[in-house]
Every structure is written in C-alpha cells, then in structure tokens.
C-alpha positions as CSV (number, residue, x, y, z in Angstrom):
1,M,-4.1,-7.0,13.6
2,R,-5.5,-10.9,14.0
3,E,-8.6,-10.0,11.9
4,A,-6.1,-8.6,9.3
5,L,-4.3,-11.8,9.5
6,I,-6.7,-13.9,9.4
7,E,-7.6,-12.0,6.0
8,A,-4.1,-12.8,4.8
9,D,-4.6,-16.3,5.5
10,L,-7.8,-16.9,3.3
11,A,-6.0,-14.7,0.4
12,G,-3.2,-17.0,0.7
13,Q,-5.2,-19.8,0.7
14,A,-6.7,-18.6,-2.5
15,G,-4.0,-18.4,-4.3
16,E,-3.6,-14.8,-3.9
17,Y,-0.7,-13.0,-2.1
18,P,-1.2,-13.3,1.6
19,I,-1.8,-9.3,2.4
20,G,-5.4,-8.5,4.2
21,A,-6.6,-5.4,6.0
22,V,-9.7,-4.1,8.2
23,L,-11.0,-1.1,8.4
24,A,-12.5,-0.2,11.9
25,I,-14.6,2.7,13.5
26,E,-14.2,3.2,17.6
27,G,-13.0,-0.1,17.9
28,E,-15.6,-2.3,15.4
29,I,-14.3,-3.9,12.2
30,V,-16.7,-2.3,9.4
31,S,-15.1,-3.7,6.1
32,Q,-12.3,-6.1,5.4
33,G,-10.3,-6.9,2.5
34,Q,-7.9,-9.4,0.7
35,A,-5.5,-8.9,-2.2
36,W,-7.1,-9.9,-5.4
37,H,-4.1,-9.4,-7.6
38,N,-4.4,-12.8,-9.7
39,E,-8.3,-13.1,-9.8
40,L,-9.0,-9.9,-11.2
41,R,-5.4,-9.5,-13.1
42,S,-4.9,-6.4,-11.9
43,Q,-1.9,-4.6,-9.9
44,V,-4.5,-2.4,-7.9
45,R,-6.4,-4.4,-6.0
46,H,-4.6,-4.4,-2.8
47,A,-5.7,-5.5,0.3
48,E,-6.5,-2.0,1.5
49,L,-8.5,-0.7,-1.5
50,N,-10.9,-4.0,-1.4
51,A,-11.3,-3.2,2.5
52,L,-12.1,0.5,1.4
53,L,-14.5,-0.7,-1.2
54,D,-16.2,-3.1,1.0
55,G,-16.7,-0.4,3.8
56,E,-18.2,1.8,0.5
57,E,-20.8,-1.3,-0.5
58,V,-22.5,-1.3,3.1
59,G,-22.3,2.5,3.8
60,R,-19.8,3.2,5.5
61,A,-17.1,4.7,3.6
62,E,-18.1,8.4,4.9
63,Y,-16.4,8.0,7.9
64,F,-13.2,7.0,6.7
65,P,-10.5,9.7,6.7
66,I,-8.2,9.7,3.9
67,T,-4.6,9.7,4.3
68,G,-1.5,9.7,3.1
69,L,2.1,9.3,3.7
70,K,5.0,11.4,2.3
71,P,8.8,11.0,2.6
72,G,10.2,13.2,5.8
C-alpha cells in the first residue's frame, strides 16, 4: 500500500489525479502505475490499467489474474 501511495503522490505532483497502483506477485512488486488522464487526454488511463500495461511490457502479465466486481 505504501508504494501505491508513493505512486499517487508522484501523479499528483505531475498534475494528474493523485491515484497510484501496484501489482505484486507473492509480495514482490512487479509493476506500478499512475493516473495519466490529463497527459494522455484519456479517461481510461487509470492507475490500475497503467500498472497492468507496465506489467505486460516487463513480460509478467501472464501472471496477473483477471478479476472483477459485480453488485451483490
């Protein structure tokens, strides 16, 4: 969680929404992301998506489970 908060702080300093995310496998952080809505002029570049894309670039995306939430 601490690392995600650092990413959020960096995003805020860059003029973005202060949102950060990290992906970890067995306690090891393999990628991180920040919100890039303003820089990329995109409403879909959430921190979580950017962390997934970063993980894909470093070749670790095959380990990321696809999960979702639905109303109960």
